[in-house]
N, C-alpha and C positions, 0 to 999 in steps of 0.2 A: 496593513495586515501584520499582526504580531509575528515576530521572528519564529516563535515556537510553532505556530500554526503552519508557517511556510515549511519549516523543517519536517513536519509530519506529512503534509499533503503532497509536496512536489516529488520527493524521492519515491514514496510508496506508489504513486501513479506511474512514475517512470519505469518501475520495475515490474509492473504487471506483465505476466507471461503471455506469449502467443501460443496458439494450439500447435501440437506437434504433427508432423506429416509422415506419411508412410514411405515415401521415396524422395529422391533428390528433386528439387524444384520447389514449387509453391506448396505451402502447408495445406493439409485438408483435415477437417474435423472428423472424429469418429466417436463411437458410443462410450460414454462414461460408465465404467463397470463397477459400480458400488451397489451394495445390497442393503435393503431395508433393515434397520436395527444396528448397523455398524456404527462404531464411534471411533474417532481418531483424535489425538491430542498433539498439538504442535507448539513449540516455543519459537516465536518470531522475535528476532532481535535486530534492531536498527541502530547502528553507531554512525553518527553524522557530525561533521564539522562544517559550519557555515561561516564564510568570511565575507564581510560587506564593507565597502568604503563609503562612509557617510561624512560629508563636508570635509573631505581630505583625510579623515581618520579611519584607519582600518579597525574593524570590530569583529571579533571572532567568538562564536558560540559553539559549544560542544554538547551533544545530547546522546545518551544511550538509553534506549527504551526496549525492555523485554516484556512480551505479552504471552501469557499462557492461554491458548485458545483451544476450545473443544468443538469438534464437528460431529453432530449426530445426524445420521441419515434417517429422516422420518419416513420416507417412502421412496422407492426407486423401481421403476418399471422399464423394461427394455424399449417400449415404444411410446412411453408417456413422459411425464415430468418427474424430475428428481427434486425433492425438498430436503434441504440441509439446514439444520438449525445451528447457528454459530454463537457460542457464548464465551465470555471472557472470564477465565478462572483466576488469573493473577496479573498484576502489572508491577514492574519495577522501573523507575524513571530517575535518571541522574542528569541534571541540567547545570551547565556552567555558562554564564554570559557576562559581558562587561558590567552589568548591573547587579550581579550576584548569582547565586545558584541554590540548588536544593536537591535532596534525595528523597524519593518516596518508594516504599515497598509495601504492597498491599498485605503481605504476610504478617506485618507488624501492626496488629489491630489496636494496639494501645497508643501508638504515636499520633501526634497531631498531623493532619494532612496539610502540607504546604499549599498556599493559595494557587500556585501555578500547576499543582497536580490534581486539584479538585475535580476538574472535568473528566480526567482519566480515571480517578478513583471511582467515579460514578458508574463506570462501565463494568466494574467487577461484579459478577453474579448476574449480569444481564446479557441480553443478546438479541439476535434478529434471525430471520429465515431467508435464505436465498432459494428461489425457485428457478429451475432451468430445464430446458429440453434435454433429451437424452444425449444429444451431440454437443451440449454445452452452450448452445445458442439460446436466444429468446429469454435472457435472464431478467429477473426482477426481484426486488427486495420487499419483504413484509416485516413490519414491526420496527423499522428504523426510526419512525417518527417518535415513538414512545422512548426509545433509547436516547434520541437527541434531546427530548424534553428533560430527561434525567441529567444529561450533561449541562444543559443550559441552567437548570435549577441550582447546580453546584458551582457555577462560575461567578467570579467577581469581575464585572465588566469595567473596562477602562473608561475614563471620562469622555463624554460625548458619544458613546456607543450605546444604543438601546438594545433590548432583548430581540426586537424585531430585526434590527440590523444584523446581530450576531446569528440569529436563526437562519436568515437568508444566506449568510456566509457559510454556515455549517451545511446547509442544504446544497449549496453550490460546490463546496469542497468535498464533503463526505456523503453526497447524495446517492441515489439509486445506481447510477452508472459507475461511480467510483467504487462503491462497495461491491458491486457485481464483479468488477475487475479484480478487486482484492480476492474475491472468492476464486476467480480463475487463476490467480497467482498461486493459490493453495492447492487447487484441484485442477490439473491440466487434463487433456484428453490424449490418449495414445492409440495408435492404430492396432488392429488385431495382431499384426506381425510388425515388430518395430523396424526390422530391416537389418542390413549388414553393417558391421563396424566400418566407420568411414563415411557412411551416407550423410548427406547434409541437405538442409531445406531452409527456405526463407519465408518470412511472413512480415506483414506490416500491421501494427496494432495502433489504433487511435484511442486515446483515453480522454474523455471529456471531463467536465467539472470546472472548478475555479481556475485550474492551470492546465488547459488542454495541451496534450503532448502527442507526438507521433513517434513511434518506435519502429525501426526497420531492423529486424533481427535475423541472424544466421545461426542455425543450430547444426551441430555435428555430433553424431553418435560415436562416443569414444570407446565404450565397452558395454558388453552384456554379460552378466555373471549372476548366477543364483536368483534369477527372476528380476534383477534390477538393471535398468538401463541408465548409463551415465552419459550425460551430454554436456558438451561445451557450448556456451552461448555468447555471442557478441552482438551488440546492437548499437545503432546510432540513434540518438534521441534529440528531438528539437521541439521547442514549444511554439505555440501559436501566438506570435507577438502582437496580433491585432485584438486578442481577447483580454478583457480587463475584469478585475474582481473588486467589488466595492464593500467598504465597511464604513457606515455612516457617510460622512461627506468626502471621505478619502477613497480613491480608486488606485489600484495597482495593476500594472501590466508587465509581464515578464517576457524577456527575449533571451532564452538560454538554449544551449545545445551541449552535447557531450556524448559520452560513450559508456556503455555497461559491458562488463565482461565477467564470466563466472562459470560455475558448473551446477548442474541439476541432476539429482538421482531420483528416478521414477520407478515405482513398483509396477512392473509390466502387467500384472494380473488385473490391476484396478485403475491405473492411471494416477495414483496418488503420489504427490511429491514427498519423498521420504526426508530428504534434506537438500539444501541448496546454499550456495554462497555466491553472492553477486556484488561486485564492486562497481561503483558508479562515480563518475566525476562530471559535473555540469558547471558551466561558466557562462556568464553573460551579464545582463543588467536588469534591474527592476526600475520601472518608471512610475513614480508616485505623484498623483495630482490631488489637489484639495488639501494639502498639508498646511499648517500655519506658516510655513516658510515658502509656500508656493510649490510649483512643480519641481521635482527632484529626480535625478537619475542616480541610481545606486549600483555600482559595479559589484558583482557577487561571484562567489565560487562555492560549490557544494561538493563535498566528498562523502560518500556513503558506503558503508558495508552492511549488507542485509543478509542474515542467515536464517535458515529454518532447520529445525531438528526435532525428532520425535520426543515426546514426553512419555516415559514409561513409569509404571507403578501407580500408586494411588495418589 
C-alpha cells in the first residue's frame, strides 16, 4: 500500500467520533437537528508524520492536507431520513517523503498538478450524498462510485497494479462504511439536554474498511456557553491485526494501537461540530507479503493532528 494512502486512510478512520450521551455511562443516540436547505462549510486539516523502519533504515514522511468541504442538507424530517450532500470546494496538499515532495493548491488553477496530487485534485467540485436516519444510524452513501471513477481516471498507477486492483483498494479503504463514519465525525448527535458540566460518558466505535479499528472513547463536558458545548475526549485505539488489505500481488496487515486526545465544540441547537482539535499517536507494525523481497515487517509510528473549523464568507 503506498505510504500516502496509508497516511490518509488510517488516521481519518481512527478519529471518527462516537455519538454523544445524555448522562454519565454508555452513550445513547438522539435526533439530529438539522433543517432542510441548511448549508455548512468546514475546513478539515490533517497534519501527519509517519515514521517507518524499512530494512533497518528509518524513513519519515510528512503530509499536511486541508480540505474545504460543503455540507448541504437536501431534506431532513424529524421521523424520517436526512440526506446531506457533501462536496469538496478546495484542497491544499503538502507532502514530503524520502523520495521527494510536492505542494498542490486547488486555488492555483494555472499550476501543473503534481502526479501525487491528481487523485485529490479530481475531488474538487464533486461530491456524494450521505443518507441517515434521524438518530444518525442506518447510514449509507450515494454517488461515491462516480467520485471514485474520477479519482481513478486521474491517477498514474504504479507498475504491476491494475485499475481493478486500485479500485478494489479504494472501495475497501474509502467505501460506504468509511465515508459514513467521516460524515459522523463532521455531524455528531447531541441529546436534547446536554447535561451538567463535568458529566462524562463512554462509547466504543468500530470502523471497518481496509484498516479496521476499534476506538474506546471517554467524553467529558467541560463547559456550556452561548449555546456551545465544549467536550474533552480521550480514546484508546487498536487495529484488527488479523485483517489484511491487498494491492495486486501484495497484501498488508496492520497491528497498531495508540491514543487520541482533544477537544470538540458542538452547537447544541443542531449537533453540528463547530470546531475540533484531536491529537493522535499510533504505533506498531505493518506486515507486507508478496513483495519482491518476500514477507516484511515494518515498524511504524504515526503522529496526527486533525482540526476542523468553520469557513465563513464566500
